[in-house]
C-alpha positions in Angstrom: -5.8 -21.5 0.8 -6.0 -18.7 -1.4 -5.5 -15.4 -0.2 -8.3 -13.2 -1.3 -8.6 -9.4 -0.8 -11.1 -6.8 -2.9 -10.8 -2.5 -2.7 -14.1 -1.4 -0.3 -16.4 1.3 -0.3 -14.3 3.4 -3.5 -11.1 2.4 -2.5 -10.9 3.5 1.1 -10.2 -0.4 2.4 -8.6 -3.1 1.8 -10.6 -6.3 2.0 -8.4 -9.1 3.5 -9.4 -12.8 2.8 -13.3 -11.1 3.7 -13.0 -9.5 6.8 -11.5 -5.0 6.2 -8.4 -5.1 7.4 -7.1 -2.1 6.1 -7.5 2.0 5.8 -6.6 5.0 4.1 -6.0 8.3 6.8 -3.0 7.0 7.5 0.2 8.0 7.6 3.2 6.2 6.1 7.1 7.3 5.9 9.2 7.0 2.2 12.3 6.6 2.4 12.3 7.3 -1.4 8.6 8.4 -3.1 9.0 9.6 -7.0 5.6 11.3 -5.3 8.0 14.8 -4.0 11.3 15.8 -3.6 10.9 15.3 0.8 12.7 12.8 2.2 11.2 11.0 4.0 8.6 11.7 2.3 5.4 12.0 4.6 2.2 11.1 3.2 -0.7 10.4 3.5 -3.1 7.5 2.4 -6.4 8.6 0.5 -6.7 6.0 -2.1 -5.9 2.4 -2.4 -5.6 2.5 -6.8 -4.7 -1.3 -7.4 -4.0 -4.0 -4.9 -1.5 -7.4 -5.4 -1.5 -10.9 -3.3 1.7 -12.9 -3.9 2.8 -15.8 -2.0 1.1 -14.4 0.9 2.3 -10.4 0.4 -0.9 -7.8 0.5 0.7 -4.8 -1.6 -0.6 -2.4 -2.9 -0.6 1.5 -5.1 -1.8 3.9 -3.6 -3.1 7.7 -4.2 -3.0 10.2 -1.4 -0.6 13.5 -0.7 3.4 14.4 1.0 1.7 16.5 3.9 5.4 18.8 3.9 5.1 20.3 0.7 1.6 19.5 -0.8 2.3 16.9 -4.3 -0.2 14.5 -4.4 0.6 10.5 -7.0 0.0 7.6 -6.7 3.5 5.3 -4.9 4.8 2.5 -6.3 4.2 -0.8 -4.9 4.0 -0.5 -0.8 2.9 -4.2 1.4 0.7 -4.4 3.7 0.4 -7.1 5.7 1.2 -10.9 4.7 -1.9 -13.4 5.2 -1.3 -16.9 6.2 -1.5 -19.0 3.4 -2.0 -21.8 5.6 -4.5 -19.7 8.2 -5.4 -16.6 6.2 -4.4 -14.8 9.3 -3.3 -11.3 7.8 -0.6 -8.9 10.3 -1.2 -5.9 9.3 2.5 -3.4 8.6 2.6 -1.4 10.9 2.2 2.0 8.1 3.8 4.7 10.5 7.4 2.8 9.7 9.4 4.1 7.6 8.4 2.3 3.7 10.1 2.1 0.4 7.8 1.6 -2.9 8.7 -1.1 -5.1 10.0 0.3 -8.1 10.2 -3.0 -9.9 6.5 -4.2 -10.9 6.6 -0.6 -12.0 9.3 -1.1 -14.9 9.3 -4.9 -15.6 5.1 -3.4 -16.7 7.5 -1.5 -18.9 8.1 -3.5 -20.4 
């Protein structure tokens, strides 16, 4: 089964298989970030900038700001959840758990 993902409402929602699954305004705890020097970064999501899916793994780059220092920016790729390739069922990650943005995709794009 193909997983369909879209940004809706000017980046306020991510739709997975035509169902609104992830919205902005969540607080994401980032173990590391290029946005600021806070450790960890408590990042308030304000909008989805890019979305991607590969092998059922739904990821996004998110615009927002650190609530600790107020610095704003866009994250590297964060996993939002996984869509089962057989059924299309989506399982979201818990935004308040600790996340590590994936720099590899950003670095690969620069090569």
